[in-house]
Backbone as numpy.savetxt, mean C-alpha at the origin, in Angstrom:
# Nx Ny Nz CAx CAy CAz Cx Cy Cz
11.39 3.52 -23.73 10.92 3.84 -22.42 10.24 5.42 -22.73
10.65 6.01 -23.28 10.34 7.43 -23.67 9.27 7.59 -24.26
9.09 7.04 -25.15 7.80 7.20 -25.96 6.61 6.47 -25.36
6.51 5.40 -24.05 5.99 5.05 -23.31 5.32 6.27 -22.53
6.82 6.40 -21.82 5.92 7.99 -20.92 5.06 8.90 -21.67
5.45 9.27 -22.98 5.00 10.41 -23.33 3.49 10.39 -23.62
2.83 8.86 -23.61 1.72 8.60 -24.01 1.14 7.80 -22.99
1.40 7.72 -21.58 1.32 7.29 -20.83 -0.62 7.94 -20.71
-1.46 7.02 -20.54 -2.95 7.95 -20.11 -3.03 8.37 -18.39
-3.71 9.50 -18.30 -4.11 10.23 -17.22 -4.81 9.43 -16.45
-6.04 8.82 -16.89 -7.31 8.23 -16.23 -6.62 6.91 -16.04
-6.83 6.68 -14.98 -6.47 5.00 -14.35 -7.38 4.09 -15.21
-8.52 4.29 -15.82 -9.27 3.61 -16.19 -8.97 3.49 -17.36
-7.65 4.19 -18.36 -7.64 3.48 -19.67 -5.82 2.99 -19.45
-5.45 2.53 -18.27 -4.53 2.23 -18.27 -4.54 0.52 -18.93
-3.92 0.11 -19.34 -3.60 -1.48 -19.79 -2.28 -2.18 -19.52
-2.59 -3.39 -19.89 -1.18 -3.85 -18.95 -0.13 -3.91 -19.82
0.11 -3.31 -20.81 1.14 -2.90 -21.65 1.95 -1.41 -20.73
0.68 -0.93 -20.23 1.40 0.54 -19.83 1.36 1.00 -17.84
0.65 -0.23 -17.96 0.56 -0.08 -16.02 2.15 -0.06 -15.45
2.76 -0.37 -15.87 4.20 -0.57 -14.96 4.72 0.99 -15.08
4.83 1.55 -16.29 5.18 2.81 -16.34 4.48 3.77 -15.86
3.17 3.45 -15.61 1.98 4.18 -15.45 2.23 4.53 -14.07
2.65 3.29 -12.93 3.17 2.97 -11.46 3.96 4.18 -11.15
5.30 4.18 -12.20 6.35 4.88 -12.10 5.75 6.09 -12.13
5.18 6.49 -12.96 4.31 7.79 -13.14 3.62 8.48 -11.87
3.43 7.53 -11.15 2.38 7.97 -10.25 3.63 8.53 -8.83
4.39 7.81 -8.97 5.45 7.66 -7.99 6.03 9.24 -7.94
6.76 9.31 -9.62 7.32 10.70 -9.93 6.10 11.51 -9.87
4.83 11.91 -9.99 4.05 12.69 -9.81 3.43 12.94 -8.46
3.08 12.22 -7.70 2.53 12.06 -6.40 3.17 11.58 -5.04
4.85 10.85 -5.68 5.29 10.56 -4.46 5.62 11.47 -3.35
5.74 12.74 -3.49 6.62 13.39 -2.92 5.52 14.42 -1.75
4.58 13.87 -1.78 3.58 14.43 -1.04 3.86 13.69 0.48
3.49 14.73 1.46 3.26 14.18 2.78 2.53 12.86 3.20
3.15 12.20 3.88 2.78 10.97 3.80 1.77 10.90 5.36
0.50 11.59 5.67 -0.43 11.47 6.77 0.37 12.30 7.83
0.73 13.00 7.78 1.70 13.61 8.90 2.98 12.96 9.46
3.68 12.05 8.64 4.27 11.07 9.25 5.76 11.68 8.84
7.07 11.57 9.28 8.37 12.12 8.83 8.22 11.53 7.65
7.95 11.08 6.90 8.50 10.67 5.41 7.58 10.99 4.51
7.73 10.83 3.10 6.80 11.30 1.94 6.31 10.15 1.44
5.28 9.96 0.91 4.50 8.72 0.30 5.27 7.48 -0.18
6.22 8.45 -1.27 7.11 7.65 -1.80 8.22 6.94 -0.87
8.85 7.93 0.07 9.44 7.28 0.83 9.20 5.99 1.79
7.80 6.40 1.99 7.20 5.21 2.89 6.93 4.07 1.92
6.43 4.05 0.97 6.52 2.79 -0.53 7.96 2.27 -0.46
8.83 3.05 -0.45 9.74 1.96 -0.84 10.57 1.51 0.24
10.30 1.98 1.85 10.80 1.67 2.95 10.28 0.44 3.09
8.76 0.15 2.94 7.96 -0.92 3.38 8.36 -2.03 2.18
8.94 -1.71 1.33 9.12 -2.59 -0.05 10.57 -3.32 0.28
11.53 -2.46 0.83 12.55 -2.92 1.16 12.45 -3.82 2.49
11.77 -3.36 3.42 11.63 -4.55 4.49 10.94 -5.56 3.98
10.24 -5.90 3.08 9.55 -6.62 2.50 10.66 -7.91 1.81
11.55 -7.29 1.00 12.45 -7.86 0.74 13.69 -8.30 1.28
13.68 -7.50 2.66 14.75 -7.92 3.50 14.28 -9.38 4.63
12.80 -9.41 4.60 12.54 -10.63 5.37 12.05 -11.46 4.37
12.49 -11.76 3.27 12.34 -12.72 2.39 10.68 -13.17 2.31
10.14 -11.93 1.94 9.11 -11.73 1.10 9.29 -12.24 -0.22
8.21 -13.02 -0.80 8.16 -13.34 -2.29 7.89 -11.92 -3.13
7.96 -12.18 -4.44 8.13 -10.84 -5.05 6.53 -10.42 -5.02
5.23 -11.20 -5.00 4.17 -10.72 -5.09 3.93 -9.99 -3.56
4.66 -10.43 -2.20 4.23 -9.52 -1.05 5.31 -8.14 -1.19
6.80 -8.21 -1.99 7.38 -7.24 -2.15 6.38 -5.75 -2.92
6.08 -6.56 -3.88 5.18 -5.59 -4.63 4.05 -5.33 -4.06
3.17 -5.81 -3.52 2.14 -5.45 -2.61 2.46 -3.96 -1.48
4.05 -4.46 -0.65 4.53 -3.67 -0.04 4.72 -2.14 -0.86
5.14 -2.25 -1.51 5.66 -1.15 -2.34 3.97 -0.12 -2.88
3.40 -1.22 -3.28 1.89 -0.65 -3.99 0.71 -0.19 -3.05
1.19 -0.76 -1.42 -0.44 -0.70 -0.46 -1.07 0.56 -0.44
-0.34 1.62 -0.51 -1.02 2.84 -0.45 -1.44 3.89 -1.93
-0.83 2.42 -2.94 -1.47 3.53 -4.06 -2.92 4.12 -4.54
-3.44 3.74 -3.42 -4.96 4.15 -3.87 -5.00 5.67 -3.35
-4.16 5.98 -2.69 -3.83 7.53 -2.21 -3.59 8.42 -3.53
-2.99 7.35 -4.47 -2.55 8.75 -5.80 -3.46 8.55 -6.61
-4.77 7.62 -6.27 -6.09 7.51 -7.43 -6.76 8.28 -7.12
-7.32 8.70 -6.17 -8.19 9.24 -5.57 -8.27 10.74 -5.45
-9.37 11.79 -5.22 -9.02 13.17 -5.27 -9.15 13.58 -3.68
-9.10 12.69 -2.50 -8.76 13.12 -1.33 -7.67 13.62 -0.68
-7.32 15.02 0.13 -6.69 15.79 0.12 -5.52 15.14 0.91
-4.42 15.43 1.71 -3.35 14.85 1.80 -3.84 14.51 3.66
-4.54 16.03 3.78 -5.20 15.90 5.64 -6.48 15.10 5.74
-6.65 14.26 4.91 -8.33 13.63 5.01 -8.63 13.22 6.35
-7.65 12.38 6.91 -7.77 11.80 8.09 -7.87 12.71 9.10
-7.27 13.93 8.87 -7.32 14.42 10.13 -8.24 15.72 10.07
-9.37 15.60 9.29 -10.38 16.35 8.65 -11.53 14.97 9.21
-11.10 14.07 9.58 -12.46 13.00 10.04 -12.96 12.15 8.92
-11.90 12.01 7.63 -12.34 11.43 6.56 -11.63 10.15 6.36
-12.23 8.93 6.21 -11.78 7.60 5.92 -11.70 7.60 4.06
-10.23 7.89 3.67 -10.66 7.46 2.31 -10.59 6.37 1.31
-10.62 5.37 2.30 -11.05 3.89 2.14 -9.59 3.66 0.73
-8.71 4.09 0.86 -7.53 4.08 -0.20 -7.39 2.53 -0.77
-7.18 1.76 0.66 -7.29 0.31 0.47 -8.26 -0.21 -0.95
-8.95 -0.06 -0.64 -10.35 -0.38 -1.68 -9.73 0.13 -3.19
-9.48 1.19 -3.41 -9.66 1.85 -4.31 -8.18 1.15 -4.72
-6.81 1.19 -4.31 -5.90 0.66 -4.74 -5.87 -0.39 -4.82
-6.25 -1.45 -4.45 -6.74 -3.17 -4.50 -7.61 -3.32 -5.66
-8.62 -2.43 -5.81 -9.33 -2.51 -6.89 -8.82 -2.34 -8.34
-8.01 -1.18 -8.66 -7.06 -1.12 -9.36 -6.33 -1.94 -9.49
-5.17 -2.13 -8.74 -4.69 -3.56 -8.84 -4.83 -4.53 -9.56
-5.75 -5.11 -8.69 -6.34 -6.49 -9.34 -6.58 -6.39 -10.77
-7.10 -5.32 -11.51 -7.06 -5.70 -13.32 -5.70 -5.95 -13.86
-4.53 -5.98 -12.91 -3.29 -6.43 -13.66 -2.45 -7.02 -13.09
-3.04 -7.26 -11.66 -1.68 -8.25 -10.78 -2.25 -9.38 -10.36
-1.98 -10.42 -10.00 -2.66 -11.67 -9.16 -2.96 -11.24 -7.62
-3.97 -11.98 -7.18 -4.47 -11.75 -5.94 -3.40 -11.79 -4.91
-2.48 -11.84 -5.06 -1.24 -12.17 -4.16 -0.69 -10.92 -3.80
-1.02 -10.03 -5.04 -0.34 -8.46 -4.97 -1.36 -7.70 -4.31
-2.96 -7.78 -5.20 -4.04 -6.81 -4.73 -4.76 -7.03 -3.91
-4.59 -8.20 -3.06 -5.61 -8.80 -1.86 -4.70 -8.34 -0.43
-3.27 -8.42 -0.36 -2.75 -8.09 1.28 -3.02 -6.17 1.01
-3.07 -5.82 -0.34 -3.18 -4.21 -0.18 -4.85 -4.00 0.13
-5.85 -4.72 -0.44 -6.77 -4.66 0.31 -7.24 -4.70 1.77
-6.58 -5.49 2.09 -6.76 -5.97 3.64 -5.78 -5.16 4.93
-4.96 -4.34 4.24 -3.56 -3.83 5.17 -4.53 -2.89 6.44
-4.96 -2.28 5.74 -6.08 -1.57 6.67 -6.46 -2.24 7.62
-7.65 -3.30 7.51 -8.18 -4.65 8.66 -7.02 -5.47 8.83
-5.98 -5.22 8.90 -4.88 -6.16 9.51 -4.44 -5.01 10.43
-4.41 -3.69 10.43 -3.72 -2.64 11.58 -5.01 -3.13 12.92
-6.50 -3.51 12.29 -7.53 -3.76 13.30 -7.53 -4.82 13.62
-6.60 -5.83 12.94 -6.69 -7.66 13.44 -5.76 -7.04 14.93
-4.77 -6.45 14.23 -3.39 -6.94 15.24 -3.61 -6.20 16.30
-4.75 -4.70 16.19 -4.94 -3.83 17.68 -5.58 -4.82 18.59
-6.72 -6.09 18.06 -7.24 -6.64 18.81 -6.65 -8.09 19.12
-5.83 -8.26 18.61 -5.13 -10.01 18.95 -3.84 -9.93 19.68
-3.23 -8.70 19.78 -1.91 -8.58 19.98 -2.03 -7.20 20.85
-2.29 -7.09 22.55 -2.34 -6.13 23.05 -1.70 -4.81 23.23
-0.23 -5.32 22.95 0.96 -4.55 22.79 0.94 -3.78 21.32
0.33 -4.15 20.42 0.31 -3.70 19.20 0.02 -2.19 18.96
-1.01 -1.67 19.56 -1.54 -0.51 19.79 -0.70 0.30 19.98
0.45 0.11 21.04 1.49 1.07 21.29 3.03 1.37 20.41
2.56 0.35 19.56 3.48 0.76 18.27 2.90 1.48 16.89
1.66 2.06 17.29 1.36 2.80 16.36 1.34 4.25 16.44
2.02 5.14 15.11 2.20 6.57 15.49 0.97 7.17 15.47
0.88 8.63 15.98 0.04 9.34 16.10 -1.24 9.19 15.09
-0.61 9.90 13.99 -1.22 9.12 12.82 -2.00 7.90 12.23
-1.37 7.31 12.84 -1.99 5.69 12.58 -3.10 5.44 13.18
-3.08 6.12 14.85 -4.04 6.15 15.41 -5.18 7.05 15.48
-5.00 8.27 14.95 -6.04 8.91 13.92 -7.07 8.16 12.94
-6.28 7.45 12.24 -7.22 6.77 11.17 -7.33 5.81 11.37
-6.76 4.42 12.47 -7.51 3.57 13.21 -8.87 4.00 13.74
-9.18 5.24 14.36 -10.44 5.38 14.73 -11.62 5.83 13.27
-11.10 6.55 12.39 -11.48 6.14 11.80 -12.15 4.97 10.94
-11.36 3.75 10.62 -11.43 2.53 10.01 -12.50 1.70 11.31
-12.27 1.88 12.42 -13.77 1.35 12.86 -12.95 0.47 14.44
-11.80 1.04 14.77 -10.46 0.63 16.09 -10.76 -1.12 15.53
-10.20 -1.50 16.78 -10.16 -2.55 16.88 -10.79 -3.39 16.54
-10.57 -4.85 16.03 -11.87 -5.54 15.30 -12.42 -6.77 16.97
-14.10 -6.74 16.02 -14.40 -7.16 17.14 -14.05 -9.18 17.05
-14.31 -9.84 18.17 -14.16 -11.31 17.86 -14.67 -12.00 16.89
-15.82 -11.63 16.43 -16.42 -11.82 14.97 -15.32 -11.19 13.69
-15.13 -9.94 13.72 -14.31 -9.32 13.02 -13.14 -10.20 12.92
-12.68 -10.62 13.69 -11.04 -11.45 13.90 -11.17 -12.99 13.21
-12.38 -13.52 13.22 -12.42 -15.00 12.55 -12.65 -14.86 11.24
-13.54 -13.64 11.18 -13.72 -13.39 9.01 -12.51 -13.11 8.71
-11.73 -12.35 9.51 -10.35 -12.21 8.74 -9.31 -13.06 8.62
-9.43 -13.93 9.86 -8.15 -14.89 9.66 -8.92 -16.21 8.52
-10.04 -16.10 8.45 -10.56 -17.10 6.97 -10.37 -16.82 5.93
-9.95 -15.51 5.90 -9.65 -14.86 4.11 -8.08 -15.44 4.30
-7.76 -16.12 3.07 -6.17 -16.91 2.50 -5.60 -15.73 2.38
-5.45 -14.85 2.45 -4.52 -13.65 2.42 -4.54 -12.80 3.26
-4.80 -13.58 4.61 -4.64 -12.36 5.99 -3.61 -12.65 6.28
-2.67 -13.46 6.31 -1.30 -13.47 6.85 -0.13 -12.76 5.60
-0.59 -12.72 4.66 0.32 -11.66 4.11 0.07 -10.66 4.10
-1.52 -10.13 4.26 -1.49 -8.48 5.02 -0.88 -8.45 6.31
-0.96 -9.29 7.09 -0.13 -9.17 8.31 0.67 -8.67 8.39
1.55 -9.76 7.89 3.05 -8.99 7.25 3.35 -7.98 6.46
2.66 -7.25 5.46 2.48 -6.27 5.03 2.24 -5.06 6.20
1.20 -5.15 6.92 1.04 -4.45 7.69 2.21 -3.78 8.68
3.12 -4.91 9.30 4.12 -5.06 10.02 5.11 -3.92 9.34
5.63 -4.42 7.79 6.22 -3.50 7.23 6.13 -1.68 6.96
4.33 -1.80 6.90 3.71 -0.67 6.84 4.06 0.46 8.30
4.04 -0.64 9.56 4.35 0.66 10.79 5.53 0.77 10.93
6.80 -0.22 10.28 7.86 0.20 10.14 8.75 1.27 8.90
7.74 1.26 8.00 8.54 2.07 7.17 8.29 3.89 6.85
8.60 4.27 8.23 8.46 5.89 8.34 9.69 5.92 9.33
10.73 5.52 8.57 12.08 6.54 8.80 12.60 7.42 8.44
12.78 8.66 9.06 12.95 9.71 8.20 14.78 9.69 7.20
14.90 9.47 6.46 16.10 9.57 5.80 16.81 8.55 5.74
15.98 7.39 5.24 16.70 5.96 5.33 17.00 6.09 3.65
18.25 5.56 3.14 18.44 5.28 2.01 17.61 4.04 1.42
17.15 4.69 0.17 16.70 3.05 -0.42 16.60 3.69 -2.18
16.56 2.12 -2.63 16.48 2.31 -3.88 15.31 2.91 -4.74
15.55 3.57 -5.53 14.18 4.45 -6.42 13.31 3.60 -6.96
12.00 3.75 -7.11 10.88 3.05 -7.65 11.61 1.88 -9.16
11.88 2.91 -9.50 12.56 1.98 -11.25 13.10 0.64 -10.55
13.83 0.49 -8.99 14.50 -0.29 -8.83 13.26 -1.86 -8.94
12.42 -1.53 -8.64 11.01 -2.20 -8.89 10.34 -2.92 -10.25
10.60 -2.24 -11.07 10.65 -2.47 -12.67 10.43 -3.83 -13.34
11.35 -4.60 -13.13 11.17 -5.94 -13.50 10.30 -6.99 -13.41
11.03 -6.94 -11.19 9.88 -7.23 -10.78 8.03 -7.13 -11.04
7.74 -6.07 -11.07 6.44 -5.65 -11.58 6.38 -6.13 -12.92
7.05 -6.21 -13.89 6.94 -6.83 -14.71 6.61 -8.58 -15.10
7.30 -8.83 -14.36 6.83 -10.17 -14.20 5.73 -10.47 -13.84
5.00 -9.73 -12.97 3.88 -10.31 -11.75 3.03 -9.99 -12.33
2.77 -9.57 -13.74 1.51 -8.41 -14.36 0.60 -9.86 -14.86
-0.36 -9.77 -14.67 -1.41 -10.82 -15.26 -1.02 -11.16 -17.06
-0.79 -12.23 -17.27 -0.82 -12.66 -18.97 -2.11 -11.43 -19.66
-1.84 -11.21 -20.37 -2.56 -10.39 -21.66 -3.80 -11.33 -22.31
């Protein structure tokens, strides 16, 4: 493991099937301590809480992995932590999903791609969902297009991964508890290795 860590690529485009899992763990080590967009937890704490929620709610391995990695796009681009506060939609969901799709099945990458759309969807179809959003999540919702229109709802529901994305979104809203104890990212190593696409 030490040798792999020492030779990890810094450029995401250079990551291979053999290095993807240690690369992900290195992202958590390097960037996981960043502020999570004005929330009371770090980005790593949020990711781990979401993964634990998925596991406790009997999500399959792919949903647990998607929950752990749903914000990996924040680690891959150059937008600053206060992008939403400055009126910038970083589209981290697309960056993260495109990256993950190179190494994991759609059951992992596509809920990641859809987790922002799932917030817009839930705000449209559940009248009380907006009230559950944190102030930071409300700010980003405005940048992301607000609640879906009826046509957008229909298109979202036609996506085969929409149900998993909605579950992930619910974990996303609850995974913001300051001081909550979780296992470290390394706890999920074997699961991520099992989910990798064949070489």
